C-alpha positions in Angstrom: 0.0 0.0 0.0 1.4 3.4 -0.9 1.9 6.0 1.8 3.2 9.5 2.3 6.8 9.8 3.2 7.2 10.0 7.0 8.9 13.4 6.5 5.9 14.8 4.7 3.6 13.5 7.4 5.7 14.9 10.2 6.3 18.2 8.6 2.5 18.6 7.8 1.8 18.1 11.5 4.6 20.6 12.4 3.1 23.2 10.1 -0.3 22.8 11.8 1.3 22.9 15.2 2.9 26.3 14.6 -0.3 27.8 13.3 -0.5 27.3 9.5 -4.0 27.9 8.0 -5.7 26.2 5.1 -6.4 29.4 3.3 -2.9 30.8 3.3 -0.2 28.1 3.6 3.0 29.9 2.8 5.5 28.7 0.2 9.2 29.5 -0.1 10.3 31.7 -3.0 13.3 30.8 -5.2 16.6 31.9 -3.7 19.1 33.7 -5.9 22.9 33.3 -5.4 23.3 37.0 -4.6 20.5 36.9 -2.1 22.0 33.7 -0.5 25.4 35.3 0.0 23.7 38.3 1.6 21.8 35.9 3.9 25.1 34.2 5.0 26.6 37.6 5.7 23.7 38.4 8.0 23.8 34.9 9.5 27.4 34.9 10.6 27.1 37.4 13.6 24.0 35.6 14.8 25.7 32.2 14.6 28.9 33.5 16.2 26.9 35.0 19.1 25.5 31.4 19.7 29.0 30.0 19.8 29.6 28.9 16.2 33.3 29.3 15.3 34.5 30.9 12.0 36.1 27.6 11.0 32.8 25.7 11.4 30.9 28.4 9.6 33.2 28.5 6.6 33.5 24.7 6.3 29.7 24.2 6.5 28.9 26.6 3.7 32.0 26.1 1.4 30.7 25.8 -2.1 27.1 25.6 -1.0 24.3 26.8 -3.2 20.5 26.9 -2.5 18.6 23.7 -3.2 15.7 24.7 -5.4 14.1 21.3 -5.0 13.5 22.1 -1.3 11.8 25.4 -2.4 9.5 23.3 -4.7 8.7 20.9 -1.9 7.2 23.7 0.2 4.5 24.1 -2.5 3.4 20.4 -2.4 1.4 20.5 0.8 -1.2 17.9 0.0 -4.8 18.5 1.2 -5.5 14.8 1.0 -5.7 13.0 4.3 -5.9 9.2 4.5 -8.8 7.7 6.4 -7.4 6.5 9.7 -8.1 2.8 8.8 -5.9 3.1 5.8 -3.2 5.0 7.7 -3.1 2.3 10.5 -3.1 -0.5 8.0 0.0 1.0 6.4 1.6 1.7 9.8 1.1 -2.0 10.8 1.8 -3.6 7.5 3.1 -7.2 7.5 6.5 -6.1 6.2 6.9 -3.5 8.9 5.7 -5.9 11.6 8.2 -8.6 10.4 11.1 -6.1 10.3 10.1 -4.7 13.7 9.9 -8.1 15.4 13.4 -9.0 14.0 15.0 -5.8 15.2 13.2 -6.1 18.6 15.0 -9.4 19.1 18.3 -8.1 17.9 18.1 -5.1 20.2 16.4 -6.7 23.1 19.3 -6.1 25.6 19.7 -2.5 24.6 15.9 -1.9 24.8 15.8 -3.4 28.2 18.6 -1.0 29.5 16.9 2.0 27.9 13.5 1.0 29.3 15.1 0.6 32.7 16.9 4.0 32.6 14.1 6.1 31.2 10.9 4.3 32.2 9.5 4.4 28.7 7.9 1.2 27.3 10.1 -0.5 24.7 7.1 -1.1 22.5 6.5 2.7 22.2 10.2 3.3 21.5 10.0 0.7 18.7 6.8 2.2 17.4 8.3 5.7 17.0 11.4 4.2 15.3 9.2 2.3 12.9 6.9 5.1 12.1 9.6 7.7 11.6 12.1 5.9 9.4 10.9 2.2 9.1 13.4 1.3 11.7 16.3 3.2 10.1 15.5 2.0 6.6 14.9 5.5 5.2 16.3 8.5 7.1 16.4 11.0 4.2 19.2 11.9 1.8 19.1 15.7 1.9 22.0 17.8 3.1 20.7 19.2 6.4 22.8 22.4 6.2 21.8 23.1 2.6 18.1 22.4 3.2 17.9 24.5 6.3 19.9 27.3 4.7 17.6 27.3 1.7 14.5 27.6 3.8 16.0 30.1 6.1 17.4 32.4 3.3 13.9 32.3 1.7 12.4 33.6 4.9 10.2 30.5 5.1 8.3 30.3 8.4 9.9 33.5 9.8 13.0 32.8 11.8 12.3 29.2 12.6 14.6 27.6 10.1 17.3 30.2 10.7 17.4 29.2 14.3 17.4 25.5 13.4 20.3 26.1 11.0 22.4 27.7 13.7 21.6 24.7 15.9 22.7 22.4 13.0 26.1 24.2 12.8 26.6 23.6 16.6 25.9 19.9 16.1 28.7 19.8 13.5 31.0 21.8 15.6 30.5 19.4 18.6 31.5 16.5 16.4 28.4 14.3 16.7 28.3 13.7 12.9 30.6 14.4 10.0 29.7 17.0 7.4 29.4 14.3 4.7 27.0 12.2 6.8 24.8 15.2 8.0 21.7 14.0 6.1 18.0 14.0 6.7 14.7 15.2 5.3 14.1 18.3 3.1 12.7 20.1 6.1 15.7 19.4 8.4 14.6 16.3 10.4 17.6 14.1 11.0 18.6 10.6 11.7 16.7 7.4 12.7 14.7 9.4 15.2 13.9 12.4 12.9 14.9 15.1 15.3 15.1 18.7 14.3 18.4 20.3 15.4 16.7 22.1 18.4 15.2 18.7 19.6 18.7 17.1 19.2 20.2 19.8 21.4 17.5 19.2 24.1 17.0 15.4 24.0 19.7 13.5 22.1 21.9 11.3 24.4 25.2 9.5 24.1 23.9 6.2 25.4 26.9 4.0 24.6 29.4 6.5 26.0 31.6 6.9 22.9 31.5 10.7 23.2 29.1 11.3 20.3 25.3 11.6 20.2 24.9 9.7 17.0 21.2 9.3 15.9 22.2 8.6 12.3 24.1 5.3 12.6 24.2 4.4 16.3 21.0 2.5 17.2 21.4 2.6 21.0 21.9 6.4 20.8 18.9 6.8 18.5 16.5 4.7 20.6 17.7 6.2 23.9 17.3 9.7 22.5 13.7 8.8 21.6 13.1 7.5 25.2 14.7 10.6 26.7 12.5 12.8 24.5 9.3 11.1 25.7 10.4 11.0 29.3 11.3 14.7 29.4 7.9 15.5 27.7 6.0 13.9 30.6 6.0 10.1 30.1 4.7 8.3 33.2 6.5 5.0 33.9 4.1 2.1 34.4 1.1 3.8 32.8 0.0 2.2 29.5 -0.7 4.4 26.5 -4.2 2.9 26.3 -6.0 0.0 24.7 -9.1 -0.8 22.6 -12.4 -1.2 24.5 -16.0 -2.3 24.0 -18.9 0.0 24.9 -22.0 -1.4 26.5 -25.6 -0.9 25.1 -27.2 2.2 26.5 -23.8 3.8 27.3 -23.8 7.5 28.4 -21.7 9.2 25.7 -21.4 12.3 27.8 -18.7 10.6 29.8 -15.2 11.6 28.6 -12.5 11.2 31.3 -12.7 8.8 34.3 -10.5 6.5 36.4 -10.1 3.0 35.1 -12.2 1.7 38.0 -15.0 4.1 37.1 -14.8 3.1 33.4 -15.2 -0.5 34.5 -18.2 0.4 36.6 -19.8 2.0 33.5 -19.5 -1.4 31.7 -16.5 -0.5 29.5 -14.3 -3.5 28.9 -11.0 -4.1 27.3 -11.4 -5.6 23.9 -8.6 -8.1 24.5 -10.3 -9.5 27.6 -7.6 -8.3 30.1 -8.5 -6.5 33.3 -8.3 -2.7 33.7 -5.1 -1.2 35.2 -5.2 -0.8 38.9 -4.7 2.9 38.9 -4.8 5.9 36.6 -7.2 7.9 34.4 -8.1 7.7 30.8 -10.1 9.5 28.1 -12.6 7.8 25.9 -11.4 8.2 22.3 -13.3 7.5 19.1 -10.9 8.0 16.2 -13.6 7.5 13.6 -16.7 8.2 15.7 -18.9 6.1 17.9 -19.7 3.7 15.1 -16.1 2.6 14.9 -13.4 1.3 17.3 -13.2 2.9 20.8 -10.1 3.3 22.9 -9.2 4.4 26.4 -6.1 6.6 26.1 -4.0 8.0 29.0 -1.8 11.0 29.3 1.0 8.9 27.8 -0.9 8.9 24.6 -0.7 12.7 24.6 3.1 12.4 25.3 3.5 10.4 22.0 1.7 13.3 20.3 4.5 15.6 21.4 6.6 13.8 18.8 4.0 14.5 16.1 0.8 16.2 17.0 -1.6 13.8 15.4 -4.0 11.4 16.9 -3.5 9.0 13.9 0.3 9.1 14.3 0.1 8.4 18.0 -2.3 5.5 17.5 0.0 4.2 14.7 3.0 4.3 17.1 1.1 2.6 19.8 -0.5 -0.1 17.7 2.7 -0.8 15.8 4.7 -1.3 19.0 2.0 -3.4 20.6 1.7 -5.7 17.6 5.4 -6.2 17.4 5.2 -7.7 20.8 2.3 -10.0 20.0 -0.9 -8.0 20.4 -3.7 -8.6 17.9 -5.2 -6.2 15.4 -8.0 -3.8 16.2 -11.2 -5.9 16.7 -14.0 -3.4 15.9 -15.0 -2.6 12.3 -14.2 0.8 10.9 -17.2 2.9 9.7 -16.1 3.4 6.1 -19.4 4.9 5.1 -18.6 8.1 7.1 -15.3 9.1 5.6 -12.9 11.6 7.0 -13.4 15.2 6.0 -10.9 17.0 3.7 -8.9 19.9 4.9 -11.3 22.6 3.5 -14.2 20.8 5.0 -12.5 20.6 8.4 -11.8 24.4 8.2 -15.5 25.0 7.3 -16.6 22.8 10.2 -14.4 24.9 12.6 -15.6 28.2 11.1 -19.3 27.2 11.6 -18.7 26.1 15.1 -16.9 29.4 15.8 -19.9 31.3 14.3 -22.1 29.5 16.8 -19.9 30.9 19.6 -17.6 27.9 20.2 -13.9 28.4 21.0 -12.1 26.2 18.5 -8.9 28.3 18.2 -7.6 29.1 14.8 -9.8 27.5 12.1 -6.8 25.6 10.5 -8.3 22.2 9.9 -6.5 20.6 12.8 -9.0 18.8 15.0 -7.7 19.2 18.5 -9.2 19.1 22.0 -11.0 22.4 21.7 -12.7 21.4 18.4 -13.6 18.0 19.8 -15.1 19.5 22.9 -17.1 21.9 20.7 -18.3 19.1 18.5 -19.4 17.1 21.5 -21.5 20.0 22.9 -23.0 20.7 19.4 -23.9 17.0 19.0 -25.4 16.8 22.4 -27.7 19.8 21.8 -28.7 18.6 18.3 -29.7 15.0 19.1 -26.4 13.4 17.9 -24.2 11.0 19.9 -21.6 13.3 21.6 -18.5 11.4 20.4 -16.5 14.4 19.3 -15.9 13.0 15.8 -15.4 15.6 13.0 -17.3 13.5 10.4 -19.7 14.1 7.5 -22.8 13.9 9.7 -21.6 16.7 12.0 -20.7 19.0 9.1 -24.1 18.4 7.5 -25.9 19.2 10.8 -23.9 22.4 11.1 -24.8 23.4 7.5 -28.5 22.9 8.4 -28.0 25.2 11.4 
């Protein structure tokens, strides 16, 4: 099954996270050689103030010219979004499960040490590794410095890529990677963990103690860096990310967040037949509405979303990791008759909710907690099951209003 490059998926989520809108997604303009030289002249004092030496600066940009292919890629921001059932089928394909299971065995001692040190479930670490680069199978072949310099010199996304470029220069200066091996995605995500330079500086670790934080070729460093990222973003050791559940007949769909004990008292059961965790709270999550699979997800599910702010991505990570370690597929049937809304339709849905007085934030097509809460309230007041799903039925009801 064909799928979007992980870099496109990650960068699309990044653009939404920093406030892009459907109506005015910016694109980079072609960079001329004269303008590029002027950009480097302006960059040097800023980089030097951050600690970049003249030797590092000259070596990084020697003979470098803008990459016009990167400029073109900023124009190819697809509006198409896969239905979640297709996305998850791709995330947990047989080839990926087989490769993941093999690498889980090969790296079992390392994963055990990482899990012990950081308290992050090894299944989730493997899930991130698999989702980001197919377990290191494709990490991107773009020159990181050239890509970031192209985007920064074009003024794309304000000063974001300029600051990431300076961070990349410091990574080179610190000797974590050679200039020739400094490769990644067109948008600057690097290595087997797909860190931006700023994330590398905050979260990358030298797990094997060789003096380098090598997320490009060193698997222990890459996996430990992922675990450190999740831990420092709030991962709670011993708390599951969540699991699929079954909902009883006559269920009160107004319920949203309860303790596991209270969910059990409401008749909610784990789909795999196991018992509920002894402690903790979870949210009831319908990724495709109440007619499809239901999940209880904890705060650790939200931590996974710090890696990529997408419910589908987080569920892909979680399901991939669980299935590598023997869990079965999702049991409930997906409601393929109520397909996901396109970007413009999601923006329209948010605009119409906003017109009714709901706070959904910026109408950018990203369905987050504010939009879901607004949808649940609208559904409740208009005779629909309040599952918070941004589907066709809700949009049609809003249009009627």
